[in-house]
DRENGULO-270904 format. One line per field, with one value per residue (C-alpha): residue number from 1; x, y, z. Coordinates in steps of 0.001 Angstrom, whole numbers, plus 500000, padded with zeros to 6 digits. Layout:
BEGIN
num: c(NUM, ...)
px: c(X, ...)
py: c(Y, ...)
pz: c(Z, ...)
END
This chain:
BEGIN
num: c(1, 2, 3, 4, 5, 6, 7, 8, 9, 10, 11, 12, 13, 14, 15, 16, 17, 18, 19, 20, 21, 22, 23, 24, 25, 26, 27, 28, 29, 30, 31, 32, 33, 34, 35, 36, 37, 38, 39, 40, 41, 42, 43, 44, 45, 46, 47, 48, 49, 50, 51, 52, 53, 54, 55, 56, 57, 58, 59, 60, 61, 62, 63, 64, 65, 66, 67, 68, 69, 70, 71, 72, 73, 74, 75, 76, 77, 78, 79, 80, 81, 82, 83, 84, 85, 86, 87, 88, 89, 90, 91, 92, 93, 94, 95, 96, 97, 98, 99, 100, 101, 102, 103, 104, 105, 106, 107, 108, 109, 110, 111, 112, 113, 114, 115, 116, 117, 118, 119, 120, 121, 122, 123, 124, 125, 126, 127, 128, 129, 130, 131, 132, 133, 134, 135, 136, 137, 138, 139, 140, 141, 142, 143, 144, 145, 146, 147, 148, 149, 150, 151, 152, 153, 154, 155, 156, 157, 158, 159, 160, 161, 162, 163, 164, 165, 166, 167, 168, 169, 170, 171, 172, 173, 174, 175, 176, 177, 178, 179, 180, 181, 182, 183, 184, 185, 186, 187, 188, 189, 190, 191, 192, 193, 194, 195, 196, 197, 198, 199, 200, 201, 202, 203, 204, 205, 206, 207, 208, 209, 210, 211, 212, 213, 214, 215, 216, 217, 218, 219, 220, 221, 222, 223, 224, 225, 226, 227, 228, 229, 230, 231, 232, 233, 234, 235, 236, 237, 238, 239, 240, 241, 242, 243, 244, 245, 246, 247, 248, 249, 250, 251, 252, 253, 254, 255, 256, 257, 258, 259, 260, 261, 262, 263, 264, 265, 266, 267, 268, 269, 270, 271, 272, 273, 274, 275, 276, 277, 278, 279, 280, 281, 282, 283, 284, 285, 286, 287, 288, 289, 290, 291, 292, 293, 294, 295, 296, 297, 298, 299, 300, 301, 302, 303, 304, 305, 306, 307, 308, 309, 310, 311, 312, 313, 314, 315, 316, 317, 318, 319, 320, 321, 322, 323, 324, 325, 326, 327, 328, 329, 330, 331, 332, 333, 334, 335, 336, 337, 338, 339, 340, 341, 342, 343, 344, 345, 346, 347, 348, 349, 350, 351, 352, 353, 354, 355, 356, 357, 358, 359, 360, 361, 362, 363, 364, 365, 366, 367, 368, 369, 370, 371, 372, 373, 374, 375, 376, 377, 378, 379, 380, 381, 382, 383, 384, 385, 386, 387, 388, 389, 390, 391, 392, 393, 394, 395, 396, 397, 398, 399, 400, 401, 402, 403, 404, 405, 406, 407, 408, 409, 410, 411, 412, 413, 414, 415, 416, 417, 418, 419, 420, 421, 422, 423, 424, 425, 426, 427, 428, 429, 430, 431, 432, 433, 434, 435, 436, 437, 438, 439, 440, 441, 442, 443, 444, 445, 446, 447, 448, 449, 450, 451, 452, 453, 454, 455, 456, 457, 458, 459, 460, 461, 462, 463, 464, 465, 466, 467, 468, 469, 470, 471, 472, 473, 474, 475, 476, 477, 478, 479, 480, 481, 482, 483, 484, 485, 486, 487, 488, 489, 490, 491, 492, 493, 494, 495, 496, 497, 498, 499, 500, 501, 502, 503, 504, 505, 506, 507, 508, 509, 510, 511, 512, 513, 514, 515, 516, 517, 518, 519, 520, 521, 522, 523, 524, 525, 526, 527, 528, 529, 530, 531, 532, 533, 534, 535, 536, 537, 538, 539, 540, 541, 542, 543, 544, 545, 546, 547, 548, 549, 550, 551, 552, 553, 554, 555, 556)
px: c(515173, 514806, 514880, 511983, 513889, 514959, 511306, 510333, 512980, 511790, 508350, 507800, 505810, 503123, 503243, 501400, 498917, 497618, 497144, 495311, 493083, 491967, 490402, 489102, 491274, 491366, 494855, 494943, 494812, 497887, 501126, 504049, 507063, 508813, 507109, 505791, 504827, 502367, 500635, 496880, 495176, 492384, 490905, 489260, 487445, 485875, 482450, 482295, 480365, 481751, 481173, 483363, 483307, 486214, 488093, 490479, 493430, 494862, 496720, 497473, 500141, 503364, 506289, 509790, 508359, 506464, 502797, 502950, 500077, 501170, 501927, 498449, 496850, 498531, 497831, 494163, 493812, 495424, 493125, 490051, 491235, 491481, 487844, 486931, 486521, 487485, 489827, 492413, 494874, 495372, 498623, 501086, 504489, 507498, 509686, 513441, 513893, 512585, 513938, 517506, 516816, 515219, 512168, 513564, 511439, 507654, 506360, 505075, 507038, 507499, 504950, 502733, 504539, 503924, 506452, 508841, 509720, 513123, 511668, 508728, 511044, 513506, 512727, 509576, 507973, 509575, 506504, 508355, 511066, 508419, 506768, 510149, 510879, 507447, 507860, 511315, 510229, 507795, 510596, 512862, 510104, 509553, 513214, 513490, 510529, 512252, 515548, 513873, 512559, 509994, 506856, 504616, 506039, 507006, 508450, 511500, 510956, 507457, 508106, 506329, 507150, 510066, 512193, 512048, 513912, 512978, 515659, 516180, 518665, 518524, 521299, 518795, 516050, 517162, 519597, 520572, 520468, 521318, 524855, 527685, 526607, 523676, 523963, 523213, 519875, 518620, 520063, 517372, 516669, 514718, 514777, 513816, 510970, 511005, 509035, 506422, 505641, 505350, 502105, 502629, 502502, 499292, 497785, 498407, 497045, 493793, 493181, 490273, 491817, 494235, 491779, 491257, 495028, 495487, 492924, 494624, 498137, 497018, 495900, 499047, 500188, 503898, 504463, 503004, 503630, 505081, 501525, 500431, 498544, 498766, 500909, 499975, 501525, 498910, 500268, 503685, 502160, 503532, 500402, 500909, 504566, 504036, 501190, 503227, 505839, 503078, 501173, 502455, 502845, 499101, 498345, 498091, 500683, 499612, 501734, 500941, 501353, 503380, 500033, 499331, 496560, 496329, 497783, 497560, 500573, 500367, 501224, 502997, 502176, 503427, 500637, 502380, 502880, 500483, 497301, 498917, 496798, 497355, 495879, 492165, 492564, 494044, 491393, 488526, 489987, 490244, 486651, 485425, 487213, 487044, 484313, 486427, 489299, 491753, 493504, 495785, 496303, 499667, 500770, 498124, 494398, 494692, 496682, 496171, 492583, 491438, 492902, 491619, 488077, 488121, 490212, 490336, 486790, 485333, 486962, 486284, 482820, 483794, 483782, 485042, 482513, 484727, 487986, 490690, 492736, 496166, 498054, 500794, 501278, 504858, 503705, 500996, 503580, 505791, 502882, 502657, 506191, 508335, 511615, 512290, 514940, 512452, 509449, 510057, 509329, 505723, 504418, 500670, 500730, 502386, 500127, 497024, 498320, 499127, 495612, 494525, 495974, 493967, 490796, 491056, 491361, 488446, 486255, 487170, 486247, 482954, 481876, 483258, 483202, 480417, 482092, 482402, 485880, 487832, 491039, 493881, 496599, 499698, 501445, 505116, 506967, 507446, 503673, 502398, 499001, 498200, 499000, 496946, 494023, 494180, 493915, 491067, 489166, 489667, 488236, 485379, 484498, 484174, 482088, 484738, 485870, 489532, 491538, 495121, 496727, 499950, 500237, 503974, 504754, 501827, 500626, 496896, 496361, 497374, 494674, 491597, 489980, 490529, 489092, 485959, 485525, 485911, 483375, 480963, 481478, 480852, 477601, 476390, 477568, 473999, 473529, 476174, 476089, 479571, 480327, 483164, 484956, 483619, 481314, 482506, 480815, 482741, 485867, 489330, 490262, 487203, 488072, 491515, 489902, 487492, 490303, 492366, 489562, 487508, 490324, 493430, 491368, 493280, 491889, 492136, 494340, 496856, 497570, 500959, 501057, 500174, 498483, 494931, 495792, 497039, 493779, 491624, 493605, 493110, 489375, 489176, 491004, 488388, 489711, 487304, 485614, 488862, 489384, 492397, 495501, 497267, 500990, 502150, 504219, 502951, 504088, 501514, 497946, 499545, 502133, 504844, 506258, 507233, 503598, 502772, 499799, 496604, 497821, 495483, 495603, 497412, 496848, 497856, 500065, 499679, 502719, 501703, 499152, 499594, 497067, 497645, 495332, 496199, 495662, 492593, 493350, 494833, 498016, 498299, 501765, 501679, 504642, 508057, 507124, 509652, 508889, 512406, 513461, 517074, 518963, 519404, 522731, 522892, 520951, 519366, 521408, 524524, 523072, 521974, 524194, 524116, 525978, 528055, 525113, 522724, 520902, 520002, 520278, 519536, 516040, 514809)
py: c(506240, 508650, 507302, 508028, 510754, 512336, 512372, 513953, 516656, 517399, 518607, 521995, 521683, 524169, 526035, 524041, 526887, 526273, 522578, 523411, 525909, 523219, 521463, 524747, 524439, 527798, 529316, 529619, 525795, 525315, 524995, 525256, 522937, 524782, 525676, 522240, 520479, 521396, 520091, 520617, 521557, 519053, 519646, 522787, 520627, 518201, 519799, 519157, 516154, 513585, 514431, 511965, 508332, 506137, 503918, 501348, 500191, 496797, 494039, 490388, 488897, 490802, 489257, 490285, 490953, 494032, 494992, 498802, 499388, 502880, 503851, 502732, 504579, 507820, 507286, 506548, 509777, 511760, 510064, 510905, 514523, 514486, 513332, 516452, 514783, 516663, 513966, 513520, 510780, 509323, 507342, 506106, 507622, 505515, 503934, 504455, 500711, 499631, 502799, 501803, 498066, 495872, 497722, 501204, 504339, 504291, 507454, 505817, 505587, 506897, 509604, 508628, 509931, 512099, 514879, 516085, 512379, 512549, 514468, 512069, 509043, 510432, 512668, 514296, 516330, 514322, 512234, 508923, 510503, 511899, 508481, 506878, 509415, 508941, 505165, 505338, 507868, 505260, 502663, 505049, 505798, 502073, 501447, 504637, 503631, 500364, 502127, 504705, 502195, 500451, 502067, 500298, 496880, 496171, 492731, 493334, 489887, 490878, 494182, 494021, 497489, 497343, 500170, 501055, 502754, 503443, 501295, 497636, 496364, 492650, 493136, 494867, 492222, 490751, 492569, 492967, 496434, 497949, 496538, 498333, 498463, 499723, 503320, 502192, 500570, 497007, 494429, 492738, 491208, 493296, 494266, 496729, 496795, 498911, 502121, 501236, 498021, 499815, 500178, 503943, 504091, 502021, 504047, 507401, 506103, 504882, 507917, 510205, 513359, 514531, 513833, 510291, 509860, 510776, 508160, 505538, 506365, 506188, 502559, 501311, 498162, 498319, 495582, 493469, 493589, 490756, 489682, 489775, 493083, 495226, 498362, 501067, 504249, 506070, 504407, 505840, 509342, 509262, 510296, 514065, 513994, 511356, 513314, 516520, 514798, 513793, 517105, 517905, 514324, 513752, 516443, 515070, 516074, 517617, 517242, 516784, 514379, 515201, 516260, 518472, 516284, 516832, 513980, 513425, 511292, 510428, 507495, 504320, 501062, 497887, 495655, 492346, 493231, 496102, 497197, 498707, 501812, 505549, 507505, 507694, 511454, 511892, 509723, 511446, 514867, 513968, 512663, 516035, 517939, 515807, 514025, 510882, 509768, 507132, 505326, 502318, 499355, 497642, 494375, 491922, 492084, 489206, 491540, 495234, 495146, 492726, 494921, 498078, 496702, 494689, 497130, 500633, 500709, 498951, 501408, 504549, 503795, 504327, 501801, 501880, 502148, 500234, 498273, 498326, 495118, 495661, 492885, 492666, 489938, 489540, 488973, 486524, 484494, 484557, 483113, 480503, 479339, 481441, 482744, 486470, 486105, 484569, 486836, 488737, 485605, 484884, 481948, 481443, 478210, 479840, 482859, 480678, 478966, 482298, 483575, 481431, 484063, 486787, 484674, 484149, 487867, 488670, 486089, 487395, 490954, 489875, 486963, 487912, 491728, 492140, 495039, 495872, 495452, 496502, 494706, 496996, 495310, 497417, 497185, 496350, 496580, 492781, 492063, 490409, 490804, 487136, 487442, 490598, 488993, 485945, 488072, 490144, 487043, 485511, 488572, 488721, 485122, 486265, 489316, 491680, 494769, 494541, 497520, 497462, 500687, 502389, 505023, 504498, 505608, 507970, 509216, 509890, 509553, 505905, 505311, 506840, 503455, 502476, 505801, 505239, 501723, 503041, 505811, 503222, 501076, 504104, 504813, 501367, 501575, 501602, 498080, 496670, 496203, 495793, 493164, 492497, 489148, 488410, 489977, 491677, 489254, 486043, 484898, 486111, 482589, 482405, 485776, 484415, 481270, 483384, 485326, 482178, 480140, 482803, 485067, 482826, 479692, 477652, 474356, 475609, 477176, 475534, 477449, 476637, 475685, 478612, 480731, 479767, 480721, 484105, 484589, 483676, 486061, 488875, 488197, 488115, 491456, 493141, 492890, 490287, 492762, 493820, 492937, 490816, 491873, 488790, 489304, 486961, 486849, 489039, 486691, 483960, 483365, 480888, 481594, 480023, 482552, 479753, 478727, 481242, 481294, 479917, 477271, 474592, 471975, 474120, 475338, 478598, 478349, 481066, 481193, 484113, 486857, 490359, 492945, 496320, 498216, 501661, 500693, 498711, 495309, 491905, 490995, 487305, 486256, 483583, 481582, 483213, 486851, 489386, 492795, 494062, 493359, 492947, 494406, 492323, 491190, 494364, 497124, 499898, 502288, 501340, 502980, 506263, 509328, 513132, 515522, 518522, 520789, 518736, 516670, 513189, 510234, 506516, 506775, 504833)
pz: c(474675, 477583, 481134, 483493, 485287, 481970, 480860, 484176, 483749, 480200, 481331, 482913, 486116, 487042, 490367, 493002, 493533, 489991, 490743, 493968, 492190, 489729, 492721, 494153, 497250, 499066, 499008, 502795, 503051, 500846, 502832, 500396, 500372, 497559, 494246, 493300, 496523, 499253, 502331, 502388, 505649, 505112, 508587, 507203, 504641, 507139, 506812, 503085, 501805, 499411, 495746, 493859, 492773, 493852, 491372, 492861, 490749, 491684, 489840, 489337, 491605, 490873, 489037, 488070, 484593, 485787, 485789, 486032, 488434, 489513, 485923, 484824, 487766, 486730, 483026, 483759, 485754, 482935, 480407, 482476, 482562, 478762, 478717, 480673, 484054, 487217, 488524, 491268, 492171, 495648, 495865, 498481, 499167, 498120, 500789, 500662, 501214, 497787, 496125, 497077, 497018, 494359, 493099, 492534, 492403, 492728, 491072, 487895, 484663, 481151, 480349, 483286, 486354, 489382, 489786, 491083, 490903, 492604, 495555, 495865, 495741, 498264, 501272, 499819, 502655, 505460, 506354, 506605, 508755, 511123, 511365, 512064, 514806, 516391, 516399, 517937, 520555, 521871, 521900, 523814, 526350, 526942, 527706, 529752, 531902, 532727, 533429, 535685, 538195, 535994, 537495, 534970, 535911, 532265, 531608, 529334, 527818, 526700, 524953, 521582, 520256, 517811, 516516, 512822, 509997, 506371, 504798, 503900, 506507, 507333, 509913, 512205, 512124, 515443, 517733, 521398, 522961, 526331, 526542, 528341, 531965, 534018, 532821, 529260, 529945, 530390, 527976, 525921, 522550, 520074, 516410, 513699, 511205, 508071, 508664, 506061, 507975, 511320, 513210, 513419, 509619, 509510, 512343, 510676, 507357, 508939, 511171, 510214, 511675, 514365, 517204, 515939, 515589, 519265, 520305, 518165, 519403, 523035, 522586, 520809, 522619, 523486, 526067, 528852, 532575, 534607, 535431, 531788, 531595, 528453, 528467, 525958, 524617, 526672, 529828, 528907, 528542, 524982, 523073, 523018, 522028, 519336, 517755, 517960, 515795, 513363, 513207, 509703, 508515, 508911, 506302, 502741, 500152, 496862, 493709, 489994, 487113, 484017, 482491, 485559, 487011, 490815, 492865, 496621, 497579, 501241, 503501, 502491, 504303, 502598, 501288, 501965, 505660, 506434, 504636, 501552, 500910, 500971, 503890, 504592, 505037, 501546, 499889, 501697, 500880, 497192, 497151, 498470, 495713, 492546, 490592, 490134, 492386, 491164, 493993, 494203, 496530, 496726, 495112, 493849, 494507, 496992, 499250, 498431, 497178, 499879, 502607, 500937, 501065, 504283, 506352, 504875, 503513, 506552, 508969, 506903, 505465, 501836, 499013, 495423, 492621, 490172, 490169, 487497, 487420, 485845, 484097, 481498, 478911, 480140, 483699, 482636, 480703, 483789, 485788, 483025, 483691, 481313, 482737, 482760, 480052, 477568, 478114, 474884, 472831, 471822, 473866, 473652, 475625, 478646, 478316, 478394, 481515, 483173, 482523, 485458, 487781, 486043, 486144, 489884, 490591, 488289, 489988, 493452, 492485, 490970, 493171, 496601, 496623, 494038, 492256, 488555, 487076, 484012, 482986, 481881, 479822, 480317, 476951, 476435, 473097, 473040, 473097, 469914, 468262, 468875, 472585, 472973, 471140, 473414, 476574, 475155, 474015, 477450, 479205, 476712, 477609, 481235, 480221, 481597, 479654, 478657, 477425, 476155, 477351, 476366, 479059, 479606, 476051, 475386, 478766, 479084, 475317, 475645, 478254, 476623, 475904, 479536, 480721, 478629, 480043, 483595, 482996, 481614, 484731, 486954, 485123, 486212, 489836, 491201, 489803, 492170, 495923, 497371, 500021, 502440, 502493, 505983, 508584, 511784, 514149, 513472, 515298, 514356, 513270, 511008, 509453, 508598, 507180, 505114, 503436, 502901, 501350, 499561, 498276, 498146, 497300, 499865, 501125, 504695, 507373, 509701, 512910, 514429, 518138, 520372, 517690, 518657, 522246, 520994, 519113, 522111, 524313, 521775, 521687, 525483, 525697, 523505, 519940, 518541, 516174, 514475, 510805, 509910, 507992, 506645, 506076, 503331, 500169, 497353, 494602, 495109, 496211, 498636, 501338, 499142, 496658, 494261, 493692, 490982, 488629, 490186, 492659, 493970, 496734, 499282, 502817, 504508, 507600, 510251, 512512, 514779, 515283, 516663, 517789, 516111, 518433, 517073, 513456, 514435, 512925, 513738, 511868, 510987, 509809, 507087, 505872, 506165, 505508, 506892, 508419, 507604, 504004, 502922, 499978, 496788, 495352, 493243, 495051, 493004, 495172, 493192, 490074, 491678, 491424, 491598, 489315, 490499, 489668, 491799, 489126, 490375, 487974, 488271, 489770, 486686)
END
């Protein structure tokens, strides 16, 4: 059996100009990064109106068994193309942290990949490096301002802007800097976040254009003064330099699938910490050029889809016309209590129990967001006919279309049934009226409660001491209308990763809140979620290599 990277190398890519021409992108807007990658100058397309329908691909809560959400997204787009639809993908860029850590590459799999997969998984067009540099420039300017006489009266104990890097490194979560005497700065405690969890990443991904990005960067909160006043990046005169670093990174990247379907791969915020969606600019650009746009939100629907709708759609005035909910029989059995080692054995009892997780996501999509859904069962070779029939019967009982798909092994041909179901859902989009989880005009605490009770199905929310005071201060300082971005484990509806399936009788604990003024949302930290992941016992990096002639192996 060929590995993902061997499959990717077996297919001849088309020059990126051909991919751009399929979407009728003028050649003068295509900025080449080699033969098969390009930046698109989307600013020249701002006058165009939206023509396409948006399809959001999300999933059940992830497990070690695998769900294949990105693979299904790519396979669905290729299947729609086979049906004669003018289609484009809008996906996130992979982070080097997961690539070298536990998850590995994130460019799809099998015969449903975006290529060149090794470039996309590694440095790509340098976007994540630019975001890292922009973030750390702000950090350097904060410390320099203090060192140069502290004209802004910054309290070193109340600096909230952390440095970042695009790598899993637990050693940098909490550090002390500025040691070695007065010439080396002011000693203080600080730490690093992973780039994909940084506010700069979220800010770039939610900006409408370069002018909007400048406004957002100027209001980034970096610290407080000794008398408690906010200090922003604008106060540091950092806005121009930061946006100069991001002038190319803000442009969406165009690549292709193995079947040569156009794919915009741009931006990469984590969904368990940030809002988990590709950039607004890339999605809007795709919607101006294609009749159907397939996009993806990270992790399970309780995180990625909720944030896609309540943050990205709210701030950009676009909503999906249909939602594809990806599950695998292996993952459902895992939610039913089966260990990873035994997932290849038929177990209808565990599968039935695990279907509770699928049911909850279906009900949220239908009853909270009022959107049509299609369930995609990503097939594995160990699936049995009885297990597949059980899932399909279950979905039929809920009046939800359910399509087994084999896009990993067969590419778009393995997703034709799913494509037909999605097209049928899109034909009925006028019968649905989408809703947010909560309105703008309720308190921040009530927004958190709404997500916890309506989406997670928690009994309520417990705010640790001091959190309500943080919320009231944020509201007093003018951020009451912001949506909330709850940072919690991706493995469970609860804030305890061990409570898989469809847990009941639990409460959500919020330990802190933070205003992300540039991104335009309030982050609420639930449970023990980390903003800088660590490497696993056996990192994926140990299996990656490069041959003397420059061929990379080990990226799946």
